[in-house]
C-alpha positions as CSV (number, residue, x, y, z in Angstrom):
1,M,121.9,161.4,25.2
2,E,124.5,163.2,27.2
3,N,124.9,162.5,30.9
4,D,123.8,165.6,32.9
5,I,125.2,164.4,36.2
6,M,129.0,163.7,36.7
7,T,131.2,162.1,39.2
8,I,134.4,163.9,40.4
9,S,136.4,161.9,37.9
10,Q,134.1,162.8,35.0
11,A,134.0,166.5,36.0
12,A,137.8,166.6,36.2
13,T,138.1,165.1,32.7
14,Y,135.5,167.6,31.4
15,L,137.3,170.6,33.0
16,Q,140.7,169.1,32.1
17,V,142.0,169.3,35.7
18,C,142.9,166.7,38.3
19,Q,140.3,165.3,40.6
20,K,142.0,167.0,43.5
21,T,141.2,170.4,41.9
22,V,137.5,169.4,41.6
23,R,137.5,168.3,45.3
24,R,139.0,171.7,46.3
25,L,136.3,173.6,44.4
26,I,133.6,171.6,46.1
27,D,135.2,171.9,49.5
28,S,135.5,175.7,49.1
29,K,131.9,175.8,47.9
30,K,132.9,177.4,44.6
31,L,131.4,174.4,42.7
32,V,128.0,173.1,43.7
33,A,127.8,169.3,44.3
34,S,125.6,166.8,46.0
35,K,126.8,163.9,48.2
36,V,125.1,160.6,47.2
37,G,126.2,157.9,49.5
38,N,130.0,158.3,49.8
39,T,130.4,160.0,46.4
40,W,129.9,163.5,45.0
41,R,127.7,164.2,42.0
42,I,128.0,167.4,40.0
43,K,125.4,168.6,37.5
44,K,126.9,169.7,34.2
45,A,124.8,172.9,34.5
46,D,126.6,173.7,37.7
47,I,129.9,173.3,36.1
48,E,128.8,175.5,33.2
49,K,127.6,178.1,35.8
50,Y,131.0,178.0,37.6
51,L,132.8,178.5,34.3
52,E,130.6,181.4,33.4
53,E,131.0,183.1,36.8
54,N,134.8,182.8,36.6
55,K,135.5,184.3,33.2
56,N,138.4,186.8,33.1
57,I,136.6,189.3,30.8
């Protein structure tokens, strides 16, 4: 079963970008994330939504 919730590190690996880029997307509210304790959690569905909304077609 595939994990539906990712850490910043996992999201960065999935998107093939650095963790700093994921943090910037979260800070600018372009990528939806939830704070759990001191760490961010990102739903894979929200990453997919971000990618869909930012196509260059």
